[in-house]
KOLZAKOL-490340 format. One line per field, with one value per residue (C-alpha): residue in three letters; z, x, y. Coordinates in Angstrom, 2 decimals. Example, Ala and Ser with C-alpha at 12.3 -4.5 7.8 and 13.67 -1.06 7.14 Angstrom:
# KOLZAKOL-490340
res <- c(ALA,SER)
Z <- c(7.80,7.14)
X <- c(12.30,13.67)
Y <- c(-4.50,-1.06)
# end
This chain:
# KOLZAKOL-490340
res <- c(MET,GLU,ILE,GLU,ARG,ALA,ARG,GLU,ASP,ALA,LEU,VAL,ALA,ALA,ALA,ALA,GLY,ALA,THR,THR,VAL,ALA,VAL,ALA,LEU,LEU,SER,SER,PHE,THR,GLY,LEU,VAL,SER,VAL,ALA,THR,LEU,PRO,ALA,LEU,THR,PRO,LEU,ALA,VAL,TYR,ALA,LEU,TYR,LEU,PHE,SER,ARG,LYS,GLY,GLY,PRO,TYR,GLY,ALA,PHE,ASP,THR,ALA,ARG,ASN,TRP,ALA,ILE,VAL,ALA,ALA,ALA,VAL,GLY,GLY,VAL,VAL,LEU,VAL,VAL,SER,ALA,VAL,VAL)
Z <- c(31.55,31.50,33.24,35.62,36.92,37.37,39.40,41.59,42.22,42.97,45.55,47.44,47.26,48.48,51.34,52.42,51.90,53.91,56.74,56.93,57.00,59.66,61.84,61.51,62.27,65.25,66.59,66.01,67.10,69.52,71.98,72.85,71.05,70.09,66.99,65.62,61.94,61.00,62.38,60.94,57.54,57.63,55.69,52.82,53.30,52.52,49.33,48.38,49.02,46.94,43.99,44.17,44.51,41.35,38.85,36.54,38.45,38.87,41.85,44.63,45.55,48.42,46.42,45.43,45.72,48.25,50.61,50.20,51.09,54.15,55.22,54.77,57.08,59.63,59.81,60.63,63.28,64.66,64.76,66.63,69.17,69.90,70.21,72.58,74.71,74.77)
X <- c(122.52,119.95,120.67,117.87,118.87,122.48,121.21,119.20,122.11,124.23,121.80,121.71,125.38,126.05,123.71,125.19,128.68,128.21,126.51,129.33,131.87,129.95,129.56,133.28,134.24,131.97,133.41,137.04,137.11,134.45,134.82,131.17,130.62,132.83,131.55,133.38,134.39,131.73,128.69,130.11,129.85,126.14,124.93,126.99,124.99,121.90,123.41,124.22,120.70,119.50,121.59,120.71,117.04,116.85,116.69,114.07,110.85,108.01,108.90,106.29,105.29,107.79,110.66,112.27,115.88,114.85,113.43,116.55,118.71,116.60,116.98,120.80,120.94,118.43,120.53,123.60,121.59,120.61,124.21,125.28,122.44,123.06,126.75,126.19,123.86,125.96)
Y <- c(-72.99,-70.20,-66.94,-67.03,-70.42,-69.24,-66.24,-68.49,-70.69,-67.82,-66.49,-69.80,-70.24,-66.67,-67.14,-70.52,-69.25,-66.05,-67.88,-70.42,-67.59,-65.73,-68.92,-69.47,-65.85,-65.62,-68.88,-67.88,-64.19,-63.40,-66.19,-66.21,-69.53,-72.42,-74.15,-77.32,-77.52,-79.92,-78.07,-74.74,-76.28,-77.28,-74.17,-75.54,-78.70,-76.91,-75.70,-79.18,-80.32,-77.41,-78.50,-82.13,-81.48,-79.27,-82.22,-80.82,-80.18,-79.79,-77.65,-76.62,-73.14,-73.20,-74.63,-71.29,-70.11,-67.35,-70.14,-72.18,-69.10,-68.46,-72.04,-71.97,-68.82,-70.29,-73.45,-71.31,-69.42,-72.77,-74.01,-70.82,-71.11,-74.84,-74.17,-71.48,-73.50,-76.72)
# end
């Protein structure tokens, strides 16, 4: 595995993992939202989609590790908002 690809994978994994932990901590300790286990894990599903979609290219202009990391964080935010509303 080339080092650039490993760095990109680590970026997306870190974003998805940090978002998952943040959703779980906000759900457990603040009492403002109550998020079930499965929705709390949805940022990790974004990381899985990233891994399985990277089978060799060609990749589009929007298919970057940075954009996947942003999507993982956005999915975590959506889970929090939906859980707070419902």
